[in-house]
LODRENGU-40187 format. One record per residue (C-alpha): x, y, z. Coordinates in Angstrom, 2 decimals. Example, Ala and Ser with C-alpha at 12.3 -4.5 7.8 and 13.67 -1.06 7.14 Angstrom:
<node X="12.30" Y="-4.50" Z="7.80"/>
<node X="13.67" Y="-1.06" Z="7.14"/>
This chain:
<node X="0.00" Y="0.00" Z="0.00"/>
<node X="2.82" Y="2.36" Z="0.92"/>
<node X="4.62" Y="1.58" Z="-2.33"/>
<node X="1.43" Y="2.24" Z="-4.29"/>
<node X="0.88" Y="5.62" Z="-2.61"/>
<node X="4.53" Y="6.44" Z="-3.21"/>
<node X="4.05" Y="5.83" Z="-6.94"/>
<node X="1.04" Y="8.15" Z="-6.97"/>
<node X="2.69" Y="11.04" Z="-5.14"/>
<node X="6.24" Y="10.87" Z="-6.47"/>
<node X="7.66" Y="11.84" Z="-9.84"/>
<node X="8.66" Y="9.10" Z="-12.27"/>
<node X="10.70" Y="10.38" Z="-15.21"/>
<node X="9.78" Y="7.26" Z="-17.21"/>
<node X="6.04" Y="7.77" Z="-16.71"/>
<node X="5.21" Y="11.49" Z="-16.54"/>
<node X="1.56" Y="12.49" Z="-16.33"/>
<node X="0.30" Y="13.38" Z="-19.82"/>
<node X="-3.11" Y="13.62" Z="-21.48"/>
<node X="-2.79" Y="10.31" Z="-23.30"/>
<node X="-2.18" Y="8.23" Z="-20.15"/>
<node X="-5.02" Y="6.90" Z="-18.02"/>
<node X="-3.46" Y="8.40" Z="-14.87"/>
<node X="-4.24" Y="11.91" Z="-16.10"/>
<node X="-7.93" Y="11.14" Z="-16.45"/>
<node X="-8.04" Y="9.66" Z="-12.94"/>
<node X="-6.31" Y="12.85" Z="-11.77"/>
<node X="-8.80" Y="14.99" Z="-13.69"/>
<node X="-11.75" Y="13.10" Z="-12.19"/>
<node X="-10.42" Y="13.89" Z="-8.70"/>
<node X="-9.92" Y="17.53" Z="-9.75"/>
<node X="-13.54" Y="17.71" Z="-10.94"/>
<node X="-14.87" Y="16.21" Z="-7.70"/>
<node X="-13.00" Y="18.80" Z="-5.63"/>
<node X="-13.93" Y="21.57" Z="-8.05"/>
<node X="-17.63" Y="20.65" Z="-7.90"/>
<node X="-17.55" Y="20.81" Z="-4.11"/>
<node X="-15.79" Y="24.19" Z="-4.03"/>
<node X="-16.92" Y="25.98" Z="-7.19"/>
<node X="-19.38" Y="28.27" Z="-5.35"/>
<node X="-16.64" Y="29.43" Z="-2.98"/>
<node X="-14.44" Y="31.25" Z="-5.45"/>
<node X="-11.26" Y="31.69" Z="-3.41"/>
<node X="-11.23" Y="28.08" Z="-2.23"/>
<node X="-11.93" Y="26.96" Z="-5.80"/>
<node X="-8.91" Y="28.92" Z="-7.07"/>
<node X="-6.67" Y="27.59" Z="-4.28"/>
<node X="-7.76" Y="24.03" Z="-5.11"/>
<node X="-6.98" Y="24.49" Z="-8.81"/>
<node X="-3.64" Y="26.10" Z="-7.96"/>
<node X="-2.72" Y="23.18" Z="-5.69"/>
<node X="-3.66" Y="20.48" Z="-8.21"/>
<node X="-1.87" Y="22.42" Z="-10.97"/>
<node X="1.34" Y="22.39" Z="-8.92"/>
<node X="0.90" Y="18.66" Z="-8.33"/>
<node X="0.35" Y="18.12" Z="-12.06"/>
<node X="3.53" Y="20.00" Z="-12.90"/>
<node X="5.47" Y="18.03" Z="-10.28"/>
<node X="4.24" Y="14.80" Z="-11.87"/>
<node X="5.35" Y="16.12" Z="-15.29"/>
<node X="8.64" Y="17.77" Z="-14.38"/>
<node X="9.86" Y="16.55" Z="-11.02"/>
<node X="12.11" Y="18.90" Z="-9.04"/>
<node X="11.82" Y="21.55" Z="-11.77"/>
<node X="8.61" Y="22.29" Z="-9.90"/>
<node X="10.78" Y="24.69" Z="-7.83"/>
<node X="11.50" Y="26.79" Z="-10.93"/>
<node X="7.78" Y="27.31" Z="-11.47"/>
<node X="7.42" Y="28.40" Z="-7.83"/>
<node X="10.41" Y="30.75" Z="-8.21"/>
<node X="8.95" Y="32.37" Z="-11.34"/>
<node X="5.59" Y="32.75" Z="-9.61"/>
<node X="7.04" Y="34.50" Z="-6.54"/>
<node X="9.43" Y="36.84" Z="-8.38"/>
<node X="6.99" Y="37.96" Z="-11.07"/>
<node X="4.15" Y="38.47" Z="-8.60"/>
<node X="6.17" Y="40.94" Z="-6.53"/>
<node X="7.73" Y="42.59" Z="-9.58"/>
<node X="4.23" Y="43.08" Z="-11.01"/>
<node X="3.14" Y="44.73" Z="-7.78"/>
<node X="6.19" Y="46.99" Z="-7.85"/>
<node X="5.52" Y="48.08" Z="-11.45"/>
<node X="1.88" Y="48.87" Z="-10.70"/>
<node X="2.57" Y="50.76" Z="-7.46"/>
<node X="5.34" Y="52.93" Z="-8.93"/>
<node X="4.57" Y="56.13" Z="-10.79"/>
<node X="8.14" Y="57.13" Z="-11.62"/>
<node X="8.73" Y="56.09" Z="-15.27"/>
<node X="12.38" Y="55.14" Z="-14.76"/>
<node X="11.57" Y="52.83" Z="-11.83"/>
<node X="8.76" Y="51.20" Z="-13.78"/>
<node X="11.15" Y="50.55" Z="-16.67"/>
<node X="13.75" Y="49.11" Z="-14.32"/>
<node X="11.26" Y="46.72" Z="-12.76"/>
<node X="9.92" Y="45.49" Z="-16.09"/>
<node X="13.51" Y="45.09" Z="-17.30"/>
<node X="14.24" Y="43.09" Z="-14.15"/>
<node X="11.32" Y="40.75" Z="-14.91"/>
<node X="12.47" Y="40.23" Z="-18.49"/>
<node X="16.09" Y="39.69" Z="-17.37"/>
<node X="15.27" Y="37.14" Z="-14.65"/>
<node X="12.89" Y="35.16" Z="-16.84"/>
<node X="15.16" Y="35.13" Z="-19.87"/>
<node X="18.22" Y="34.35" Z="-17.74"/>
<node X="16.53" Y="31.26" Z="-16.27"/>
<node X="15.24" Y="30.23" Z="-19.70"/>
<node X="18.67" Y="30.79" Z="-21.30"/>
<node X="20.46" Y="28.82" Z="-18.60"/>
<node X="18.33" Y="25.71" Z="-18.98"/>
<node X="17.76" Y="25.97" Z="-22.71"/>
<node X="20.93" Y="27.51" Z="-24.11"/>
<node X="23.64" Y="26.78" Z="-21.52"/>
<node X="25.50" Y="24.30" Z="-23.72"/>
<node X="25.30" Y="26.59" Z="-26.76"/>
<node X="26.60" Y="29.53" Z="-24.71"/>
<node X="29.30" Y="27.33" Z="-23.17"/>
<node X="30.47" Y="26.18" Z="-26.61"/>
<node X="30.64" Y="29.80" Z="-27.82"/>
<node X="32.62" Y="30.87" Z="-24.76"/>
<node X="34.99" Y="27.92" Z="-25.15"/>
<node X="35.49" Y="28.69" Z="-28.85"/>
<node X="36.15" Y="32.40" Z="-28.27"/>
<node X="38.29" Y="32.16" Z="-25.13"/>
<node X="39.77" Y="28.66" Z="-25.25"/>
<node X="38.48" Y="28.04" Z="-21.73"/>
<node X="36.70" Y="24.73" Z="-21.17"/>
<node X="33.54" Y="25.89" Z="-19.42"/>
<node X="32.01" Y="22.93" Z="-17.61"/>
<node X="28.24" Y="23.20" Z="-17.13"/>
<node X="26.58" Y="22.26" Z="-13.85"/>
<node X="22.92" Y="21.85" Z="-12.99"/>
<node X="22.82" Y="24.14" Z="-9.97"/>
<node X="19.14" Y="23.49" Z="-9.31"/>
<node X="19.87" Y="19.76" Z="-9.02"/>
<node X="22.78" Y="20.58" Z="-6.69"/>
<node X="20.48" Y="22.66" Z="-4.49"/>
<node X="17.82" Y="19.95" Z="-4.35"/>
<node X="20.45" Y="17.32" Z="-3.50"/>
<node X="21.75" Y="19.61" Z="-0.77"/>
<node X="18.44" Y="19.88" Z="1.06"/>
<node X="17.23" Y="16.34" Z="0.50"/>
<node X="18.53" Y="12.79" Z="0.19"/>
<node X="18.14" Y="12.82" Z="-3.59"/>
<node X="20.99" Y="12.09" Z="-5.98"/>
<node X="20.06" Y="13.95" Z="-9.14"/>
<node X="22.70" Y="14.21" Z="-11.87"/>
<node X="24.38" Y="17.62" Z="-11.48"/>
<node X="26.46" Y="17.26" Z="-14.65"/>
<node X="23.50" Y="17.32" Z="-17.05"/>
<node X="21.20" Y="20.28" Z="-17.65"/>
<node X="17.80" Y="19.00" Z="-18.72"/>
<node X="15.21" Y="21.36" Z="-20.16"/>
<node X="12.30" Y="21.75" Z="-17.69"/>
<node X="8.99" Y="20.83" Z="-19.28"/>
<node X="6.88" Y="23.84" Z="-20.24"/>
<node X="9.45" Y="26.47" Z="-19.23"/>
<node X="9.24" Y="28.28" Z="-22.57"/>
<node X="5.48" Y="28.63" Z="-22.23"/>
<node X="5.14" Y="29.82" Z="-18.64"/>
<node X="8.19" Y="32.09" Z="-19.02"/>
<node X="6.47" Y="33.94" Z="-21.87"/>
<node X="3.29" Y="34.17" Z="-19.78"/>
<node X="5.07" Y="35.76" Z="-16.83"/>
<node X="6.96" Y="38.19" Z="-19.08"/>
<node X="3.72" Y="39.28" Z="-20.75"/>
<node X="2.16" Y="39.81" Z="-17.29"/>
<node X="4.88" Y="42.28" Z="-16.24"/>
<node X="4.92" Y="44.05" Z="-19.61"/>
<node X="1.12" Y="44.38" Z="-19.75"/>
<node X="1.05" Y="45.90" Z="-16.25"/>
<node X="3.74" Y="48.33" Z="-17.41"/>
<node X="1.64" Y="49.20" Z="-20.46"/>
<node X="-1.48" Y="49.64" Z="-18.25"/>
<node X="-3.26" Y="46.86" Z="-20.14"/>
<node X="-3.97" Y="44.84" Z="-17.00"/>
<node X="-4.04" Y="45.31" Z="-13.23"/>
<node X="-2.17" Y="42.97" Z="-10.88"/>
<node X="-3.99" Y="39.98" Z="-9.43"/>
<node X="-5.35" Y="40.30" Z="-5.88"/>
<node X="-2.91" Y="37.89" Z="-4.21"/>
<node X="0.00" Y="35.57" Z="-4.93"/>
<node X="-2.21" Y="32.45" Z="-4.90"/>
<node X="-4.30" Y="33.85" Z="-7.76"/>
<node X="-1.14" Y="34.70" Z="-9.68"/>
<node X="0.19" Y="31.20" Z="-9.08"/>
<node X="-3.08" Y="29.83" Z="-10.42"/>
<node X="-2.72" Y="31.96" Z="-13.58"/>
<node X="0.88" Y="30.84" Z="-14.18"/>
<node X="0.40" Y="27.15" Z="-13.42"/>
<node X="-3.15" Y="26.36" Z="-14.66"/>
<node X="-2.57" Y="22.72" Z="-15.57"/>
<node X="-4.45" Y="22.20" Z="-18.89"/>
<node X="-2.16" Y="24.53" Z="-20.84"/>
<node X="0.85" Y="24.65" Z="-18.54"/>
<node X="3.34" Y="22.47" Z="-20.40"/>
<node X="2.54" Y="23.13" Z="-24.08"/>
<node X="0.28" Y="26.13" Z="-24.33"/>
<node X="-1.55" Y="27.95" Z="-25.63"/>
<node X="0.35" Y="30.90" Z="-24.14"/>
<node X="-2.34" Y="32.71" Z="-22.17"/>
<node X="-2.00" Y="36.40" Z="-21.42"/>
<node X="-3.07" Y="37.88" Z="-18.12"/>
<node X="-5.63" Y="40.18" Z="-19.76"/>
<node X="-7.37" Y="37.10" Z="-21.21"/>
<node X="-7.22" Y="34.84" Z="-18.16"/>
<node X="-7.03" Y="36.86" Z="-14.92"/>
<node X="-10.58" Y="38.30" Z="-15.18"/>
<node X="-11.88" Y="34.72" Z="-15.40"/>
<node X="-10.32" Y="33.91" Z="-12.03"/>
<node X="-12.87" Y="36.20" Z="-10.37"/>
<node X="-15.93" Y="35.04" Z="-12.30"/>
<node X="-18.46" Y="32.53" Z="-11.09"/>
<node X="-18.48" Y="29.14" Z="-12.75"/>
<node X="-20.72" Y="29.02" Z="-15.80"/>
<node X="-20.98" Y="26.28" Z="-18.40"/>
<node X="-23.81" Y="25.92" Z="-20.89"/>
<node X="-25.00" Y="22.59" Z="-22.26"/>
<node X="-23.55" Y="23.58" Z="-25.65"/>
<node X="-20.14" Y="24.35" Z="-24.12"/>
<node X="-20.18" Y="21.05" Z="-22.22"/>
<node X="-20.77" Y="19.14" Z="-25.45"/>
<node X="-18.15" Y="21.20" Z="-27.26"/>
<node X="-15.59" Y="20.50" Z="-24.51"/>
<node X="-16.22" Y="16.75" Z="-24.80"/>
<node X="-15.85" Y="16.95" Z="-28.58"/>
<node X="-12.53" Y="18.82" Z="-28.30"/>
<node X="-11.12" Y="16.27" Z="-25.86"/>
<node X="-12.12" Y="13.31" Z="-28.04"/>
<node X="-10.94" Y="15.09" Z="-31.18"/>
<node X="-7.58" Y="15.90" Z="-29.59"/>
<node X="-7.03" Y="12.33" Z="-28.42"/>
<node X="-7.87" Y="10.95" Z="-31.89"/>
<node X="-5.50" Y="13.44" Z="-33.52"/>
<node X="-2.69" Y="12.51" Z="-31.16"/>
<node X="-3.04" Y="8.74" Z="-30.80"/>
<node X="-4.75" Y="7.56" Z="-34.00"/>
<node X="-3.02" Y="9.88" Z="-36.46"/>
<node X="0.12" Y="11.51" Z="-35.05"/>
<node X="1.53" Y="8.64" Z="-32.99"/>
<node X="0.66" Y="5.97" Z="-35.55"/>
<node X="2.26" Y="7.83" Z="-38.46"/>
<node X="5.27" Y="8.76" Z="-36.34"/>
<node X="6.10" Y="5.35" Z="-34.87"/>
<node X="5.42" Y="3.32" Z="-38.00"/>
<node X="6.89" Y="5.55" Z="-40.69"/>
<node X="8.12" Y="9.11" Z="-40.11"/>
<node X="10.62" Y="8.40" Z="-37.31"/>
<node X="12.22" Y="5.57" Z="-39.27"/>
<node X="12.75" Y="7.60" Z="-42.43"/>
<node X="14.06" Y="10.68" Z="-40.64"/>
<node X="16.45" Y="8.50" Z="-38.66"/>
<node X="18.03" Y="6.83" Z="-41.72"/>
<node X="16.95" Y="8.73" Z="-44.88"/>
<node X="19.57" Y="7.08" Z="-47.09"/>
<node X="17.93" Y="3.69" Z="-46.54"/>
<node X="14.74" Y="4.92" Z="-48.19"/>
<node X="13.86" Y="6.12" Z="-51.68"/>
<node X="13.11" Y="9.70" Z="-52.66"/>
<node X="9.39" Y="8.85" Z="-52.74"/>
<node X="9.51" Y="7.49" Z="-49.17"/>
<node X="11.47" Y="10.52" Z="-47.98"/>
<node X="8.96" Y="12.90" Z="-49.57"/>
<node X="6.03" Y="11.02" Z="-48.03"/>
<node X="7.82" Y="11.18" Z="-44.66"/>
<node X="7.96" Y="14.96" Z="-45.01"/>
<node X="4.21" Y="15.03" Z="-45.70"/>
<node X="3.79" Y="12.58" Z="-42.84"/>
<node X="5.62" Y="14.84" Z="-40.43"/>
<node X="3.54" Y="17.81" Z="-41.58"/>
<node X="0.33" Y="16.05" Z="-40.51"/>
<node X="2.03" Y="14.46" Z="-37.49"/>
<node X="3.19" Y="17.71" Z="-35.89"/>
<node X="-0.13" Y="19.40" Z="-36.63"/>
<node X="-2.19" Y="16.58" Z="-35.09"/>
<node X="0.21" Y="16.29" Z="-32.16"/>
<node X="0.30" Y="19.98" Z="-31.24"/>
<node X="-3.27" Y="20.93" Z="-32.14"/>
<node X="-4.41" Y="17.70" Z="-30.48"/>
<node X="-2.80" Y="18.82" Z="-27.21"/>
<node X="-4.40" Y="22.25" Z="-27.59"/>
<node X="-7.84" Y="20.75" Z="-28.26"/>
<node X="-7.61" Y="18.66" Z="-25.08"/>
<node X="-6.30" Y="21.63" Z="-23.06"/>
<node X="-9.11" Y="23.92" Z="-24.24"/>
<node X="-11.71" Y="21.19" Z="-23.62"/>
<node X="-10.46" Y="20.36" Z="-20.10"/>
<node X="-10.24" Y="24.05" Z="-19.18"/>
<node X="-13.76" Y="24.64" Z="-20.52"/>
<node X="-15.18" Y="21.88" Z="-18.29"/>
<node X="-13.74" Y="23.89" Z="-15.39"/>
<node X="-15.37" Y="27.08" Z="-16.70"/>
<node X="-12.25" Y="28.71" Z="-18.17"/>
<node X="-11.99" Y="29.80" Z="-21.80"/>
<node X="-8.56" Y="29.47" Z="-23.41"/>
<node X="-7.72" Y="31.16" Z="-26.73"/>
<node X="-7.81" Y="29.27" Z="-30.02"/>
<node X="-4.30" Y="28.23" Z="-31.05"/>
<node X="-4.90" Y="26.70" Z="-34.51"/>
<node X="-7.21" Y="27.54" Z="-37.41"/>
<node X="-6.58" Y="24.90" Z="-40.08"/>
<node X="-3.04" Y="26.17" Z="-40.83"/>
<node X="-2.56" Y="24.10" Z="-43.99"/>
<node X="-5.44" Y="25.99" Z="-45.56"/>
<node X="-3.22" Y="29.09" Z="-45.52"/>
<node X="-2.83" Y="30.90" Z="-48.83"/>
<node X="0.43" Y="32.61" Z="-47.79"/>
<node X="3.10" Y="32.37" Z="-45.11"/>
<node X="1.57" Y="35.43" Z="-43.43"/>
<node X="-1.76" Y="33.63" Z="-43.41"/>
<node X="-0.06" Y="30.51" Z="-42.06"/>
<node X="1.17" Y="32.40" Z="-39.00"/>
<node X="-2.33" Y="33.73" Z="-38.44"/>
<node X="-3.43" Y="30.09" Z="-38.20"/>
<node X="-0.49" Y="28.16" Z="-36.66"/>
<node X="0.43" Y="28.42" Z="-32.95"/>
<node X="-1.50" Y="31.67" Z="-32.81"/>
<node X="-0.64" Y="32.39" Z="-29.17"/>
<node X="3.11" Y="32.29" Z="-29.95"/>
<node X="2.93" Y="34.22" Z="-33.22"/>
<node X="0.81" Y="36.97" Z="-31.62"/>
<node X="3.17" Y="37.04" Z="-28.61"/>
<node X="6.19" Y="37.46" Z="-30.89"/>
<node X="4.38" Y="40.20" Z="-32.77"/>
<node X="3.32" Y="42.19" Z="-29.69"/>
<node X="6.42" Y="41.72" Z="-27.52"/>
<node X="9.20" Y="41.48" Z="-30.10"/>
<node X="8.28" Y="42.57" Z="-33.64"/>
<node X="6.46" Y="45.78" Z="-32.65"/>
<node X="9.06" Y="46.83" Z="-30.02"/>
<node X="11.75" Y="46.31" Z="-32.69"/>
<node X="9.91" Y="48.91" Z="-34.77"/>
<node X="7.46" Y="46.71" Z="-36.67"/>
<node X="6.68" Y="48.26" Z="-40.04"/>
<node X="6.97" Y="51.84" Z="-38.83"/>
<node X="10.59" Y="52.53" Z="-39.77"/>
<node X="10.81" Y="51.95" Z="-43.48"/>
<node X="10.70" Y="49.00" Z="-45.83"/>
<node X="14.18" Y="47.61" Z="-45.20"/>
<node X="13.72" Y="47.83" Z="-41.42"/>
<node X="10.36" Y="46.04" Z="-41.73"/>
<node X="11.96" Y="43.12" Z="-43.58"/>
<node X="14.82" Y="43.03" Z="-41.07"/>
<node X="12.38" Y="43.02" Z="-38.12"/>
<node X="10.40" Y="40.18" Z="-39.67"/>
<node X="13.55" Y="38.17" Z="-40.19"/>
<node X="14.87" Y="38.79" Z="-36.66"/>
<node X="11.50" Y="37.92" Z="-35.12"/>
<node X="11.23" Y="34.61" Z="-36.96"/>
<node X="14.86" Y="33.64" Z="-36.31"/>
<node X="14.35" Y="34.30" Z="-32.59"/>
<node X="11.08" Y="32.37" Z="-32.84"/>
<node X="13.10" Y="29.47" Z="-34.23"/>
<node X="15.67" Y="29.85" Z="-31.45"/>
<node X="12.81" Y="29.75" Z="-28.91"/>
<node X="12.25" Y="26.15" Z="-30.01"/>
<node X="15.80" Y="25.12" Z="-29.14"/>
<node X="19.51" Y="25.90" Z="-29.16"/>
<node X="20.21" Y="24.30" Z="-32.50"/>
<node X="21.11" Y="25.62" Z="-35.93"/>
<node X="18.26" Y="23.59" Z="-37.44"/>
<node X="15.66" Y="25.66" Z="-35.56"/>
<node X="17.42" Y="28.88" Z="-36.53"/>
<node X="17.32" Y="27.82" Z="-40.21"/>
<node X="13.64" Y="26.88" Z="-39.83"/>
<node X="12.90" Y="30.35" Z="-38.44"/>
<node X="15.07" Y="31.98" Z="-41.11"/>
<node X="13.13" Y="30.21" Z="-43.90"/>
<node X="9.88" Y="31.64" Z="-42.54"/>
<node X="11.48" Y="35.04" Z="-42.01"/>
<node X="12.73" Y="35.20" Z="-45.60"/>
<node X="9.39" Y="33.92" Z="-46.92"/>
<node X="7.50" Y="36.62" Z="-44.99"/>
<node X="9.85" Y="39.36" Z="-46.21"/>
<node X="9.67" Y="38.19" Z="-49.84"/>
<node X="5.90" Y="37.98" Z="-49.57"/>
<node X="5.65" Y="41.56" Z="-48.34"/>
<node X="8.07" Y="42.75" Z="-51.03"/>
<node X="6.10" Y="41.07" Z="-53.83"/>
<node X="2.69" Y="42.23" Z="-52.58"/>
<node X="3.91" Y="45.81" Z="-52.39"/>
<node X="5.03" Y="45.77" Z="-56.03"/>
<node X="2.88" Y="43.22" Z="-57.82"/>
<node X="-0.81" Y="44.01" Z="-57.55"/>
<node X="-2.01" Y="40.67" Z="-58.79"/>
<node X="-3.98" Y="37.91" Z="-57.11"/>
<node X="-4.67" Y="34.47" Z="-58.52"/>
<node X="-8.41" Y="34.46" Z="-59.27"/>
<node X="-11.09" Y="31.95" Z="-58.26"/>
<node X="-10.98" Y="28.60" Z="-56.50"/>
<node X="-8.10" Y="27.30" Z="-58.60"/>
<node X="-6.03" Y="30.35" Z="-57.71"/>
<node X="-6.73" Y="29.78" Z="-54.02"/>
<node X="-5.89" Y="26.08" Z="-54.35"/>
<node X="-2.59" Y="26.95" Z="-56.05"/>
<node X="-1.74" Y="29.43" Z="-53.29"/>
<node X="-2.49" Y="26.79" Z="-50.65"/>
<node X="-0.35" Y="24.26" Z="-52.55"/>
<node X="2.70" Y="26.55" Z="-52.70"/>
<node X="2.34" Y="27.69" Z="-49.08"/>
<node X="1.97" Y="24.12" Z="-47.83"/>
<node X="5.15" Y="23.03" Z="-49.61"/>
<node X="7.18" Y="25.97" Z="-48.27"/>
<node X="6.00" Y="25.08" Z="-44.76"/>
<node X="6.69" Y="21.37" Z="-45.32"/>
<node X="10.17" Y="22.12" Z="-46.66"/>
<node X="10.91" Y="24.10" Z="-43.49"/>
<node X="9.61" Y="21.21" Z="-41.36"/>
<node X="12.52" Y="19.06" Z="-42.62"/>
<node X="14.98" Y="21.28" Z="-40.71"/>
<node X="12.65" Y="21.34" Z="-37.69"/>
<node X="12.36" Y="17.54" Z="-37.47"/>
<node X="15.71" Y="16.19" Z="-38.65"/>
<node X="18.24" Y="15.40" Z="-35.93"/>
<node X="21.15" Y="16.97" Z="-37.81"/>
<node X="21.92" Y="19.09" Z="-40.87"/>
<node X="23.55" Y="16.02" Z="-42.42"/>
<node X="20.20" Y="14.20" Z="-42.23"/>
<node X="18.55" Y="17.20" Z="-43.90"/>
<node X="21.11" Y="17.02" Z="-46.71"/>
<node X="20.54" Y="13.29" Z="-47.06"/>
<node X="16.76" Y="13.68" Z="-47.26"/>
<node X="16.96" Y="16.42" Z="-49.88"/>
<node X="19.49" Y="14.35" Z="-51.82"/>
<node X="17.16" Y="11.32" Z="-51.84"/>
<node X="14.11" Y="13.38" Z="-52.82"/>
<node X="15.92" Y="15.08" Z="-55.68"/>
<node X="17.87" Y="12.15" Z="-57.14"/>
<node X="16.85" Y="8.71" Z="-55.88"/>
<node X="13.16" Y="8.38" Z="-56.65"/>
<node X="13.13" Y="4.70" Z="-57.78"/>
<node X="10.07" Y="5.17" Z="-59.98"/>
<node X="9.68" Y="1.49" Z="-60.76"/>
<node X="8.98" Y="0.64" Z="-57.12"/>
<node X="6.49" Y="3.44" Z="-56.39"/>
<node X="3.41" Y="1.22" Z="-56.45"/>
<node X="5.18" Y="-1.32" Z="-54.23"/>
<node X="5.84" Y="1.43" Z="-51.68"/>
<node X="2.21" Y="2.56" Z="-51.82"/>
<node X="1.04" Y="-0.99" Z="-51.24"/>
<node X="3.54" Y="-1.57" Z="-48.44"/>
<node X="2.59" Y="1.60" Z="-46.59"/>
<node X="-1.10" Y="1.59" Z="-47.54"/>
<node X="-2.45" Y="1.82" Z="-43.98"/>
<node X="-0.02" Y="4.58" Z="-43.02"/>
<node X="-0.77" Y="6.55" Z="-46.17"/>
<node X="-4.49" Y="6.03" Z="-45.56"/>
<node X="-4.21" Y="7.49" Z="-42.05"/>
<node X="-2.21" Y="10.43" Z="-43.43"/>
<node X="-4.82" Y="10.98" Z="-46.14"/>
<node X="-7.66" Y="10.90" Z="-43.61"/>
<node X="-5.81" Y="13.46" Z="-41.50"/>
<node X="-5.32" Y="15.83" Z="-44.43"/>
<node X="-8.89" Y="15.36" Z="-45.71"/>
<node X="-10.40" Y="16.26" Z="-42.34"/>
<node X="-8.00" Y="19.17" Z="-42.05"/>
<node X="-8.96" Y="20.56" Z="-45.46"/>
<node X="-12.71" Y="20.07" Z="-45.05"/>
<node X="-14.67" Y="23.33" Z="-45.40"/>
<node X="-15.43" Y="25.04" Z="-42.10"/>
<node X="-19.16" Y="24.67" Z="-42.75"/>
<node X="-18.79" Y="20.86" Z="-42.92"/>
<node X="-16.74" Y="20.82" Z="-39.71"/>
<node X="-19.37" Y="22.86" Z="-37.91"/>
<node X="-22.03" Y="20.38" Z="-39.04"/>
<node X="-20.43" Y="17.33" Z="-37.43"/>
<node X="-19.31" Y="19.28" Z="-34.35"/>
<node X="-22.83" Y="20.60" Z="-33.77"/>
<node X="-24.20" Y="17.16" Z="-34.56"/>
<node X="-22.16" Y="15.63" Z="-31.72"/>
<node X="-23.12" Y="18.44" Z="-29.33"/>
<node X="-26.85" Y="18.08" Z="-30.00"/>
<node X="-27.23" Y="14.29" Z="-29.86"/>
<node X="-28.87" Y="12.89" Z="-26.69"/>
<node X="-26.61" Y="12.06" Z="-23.75"/>
<node X="-26.87" Y="8.30" Z="-24.24"/>
<node X="-25.59" Y="8.63" Z="-27.82"/>
<node X="-22.73" Y="10.79" Z="-26.55"/>
<node X="-21.85" Y="8.04" Z="-24.10"/>
<node X="-21.92" Y="5.49" Z="-26.93"/>
<node X="-19.66" Y="7.65" Z="-29.10"/>
<node X="-17.25" Y="8.16" Z="-26.20"/>
<node X="-17.06" Y="4.42" Z="-25.53"/>
<node X="-16.44" Y="3.74" Z="-29.24"/>
<node X="-13.69" Y="6.37" Z="-29.44"/>
<node X="-12.02" Y="5.08" Z="-26.28"/>
<node X="-12.03" Y="1.56" Z="-27.76"/>
<node X="-10.44" Y="2.86" Z="-30.99"/>
<node X="-7.84" Y="4.80" Z="-28.97"/>
<node X="-7.00" Y="1.69" Z="-26.96"/>
<node X="-6.53" Y="-0.36" Z="-30.12"/>
<node X="-4.45" Y="2.32" Z="-31.85"/>
<node X="-2.19" Y="3.26" Z="-28.95"/>
<node X="1.42" Y="2.20" Z="-29.33"/>
<node X="3.13" Y="0.07" Z="-26.69"/>
<node X="5.06" Y="3.05" Z="-25.34"/>
<node X="3.34" Y="6.33" Z="-24.52"/>
<node X="4.53" Y="8.94" Z="-27.04"/>
<node X="5.16" Y="12.37" Z="-25.45"/>
<node X="3.76" Y="15.44" Z="-27.13"/>
<node X="6.29" Y="17.02" Z="-29.50"/>
<node X="6.11" Y="20.46" Z="-27.88"/>
<node X="6.97" Y="19.07" Z="-24.44"/>
<node X="10.62" Y="19.38" Z="-25.54"/>
<node X="10.27" Y="23.13" Z="-26.07"/>
């Protein structure tokens, strides 16, 4: 019994709590029971959700839980200091302090090895990296965490951007501070979107902390649909395509033909979309069942007719954050044409760097930055638009292939693998075996096709089946849920596949 309780309340790096594991849904059931008992007592409700959110993060990230607590404490008091100061210089210093602390912590855990390599190259000094947080935890407990390896804390990129936006928005008078540190902790750590977004700004979320619980029958049905939809995207499409095809080709591209490499690129395009948007669907659905509305993070991004349009549809919370807190402060489009292009490029390169300290992510961001700049340049000088449905389809086709090309750098484990994939696609097609490949991968290609078809369905069609699910009687909903759970059980791979954006 003691061992069983120990497993429940201690972190296991081999079995973190994620949406696709049964343990999360047991956890969520307990959360709902407590929430139902406390939802009329607002402060107790918020404290309960804060406590279970901290527990959730501990089960996901272990001792990195202390970083989340540190960010919560520092940014709460800095936010108070910004709001209570009327001297412009002091306000600027406090907001600069928030940005510095948050980015320093993020840089240490995310870019320490990159910075160390640069310092070693420039100075010749061998700078040995230590995990000082692990050292501190070992010092106050009996733990023996590895102090020689710096592991990226799960979700740090997301909650860091949230706390930065909180301080900046108070400085800009867009939002007032929360009433107490527990409410701020709740905002920072709210478990549905904590580890992979969407990035929620204080102006969007904080007012909801002080509202009474309200959930219509329509919203309840919509929340259930989002959760089921997200699980199907992740387990049935993303994980299946990844484990059985995409991972193998990206690992050894030279063992596969150009056709297989190209299909792996298309496979990764649907995989990463279904993985990330699947997480977001579940997060929005779970939050909605608790009465909280999170922002939409995806709007059918592969329907985009331009790269600009793509970034209005893909990871919307990040792209809007980069626009408001980086692109516009850099000058946006207010300082001439050349500066506009430069600002776009810098923003996208830094957006790529946000994903990881690797040249592949920088190249991925640079591709999008160049594409955005070229797009603006052409639109400013060529007043022509492809007419009709065929023109739109052609625009979608070109945009999708630019995005998919960039995904190669995002997914590949090295630039050599990128070179190998492009080499295979361009020169080793093996035309005579194409139909054999199609037959051999028929189930994988079918799943990919289903994913793309549902993605490209008209919005009116999507609304029809969403509303259809919401409006069916409760017993039919139960039947659909049971059927989907059975399909998920059959489709799930032997090992739980983490969400792709957990690594960022």
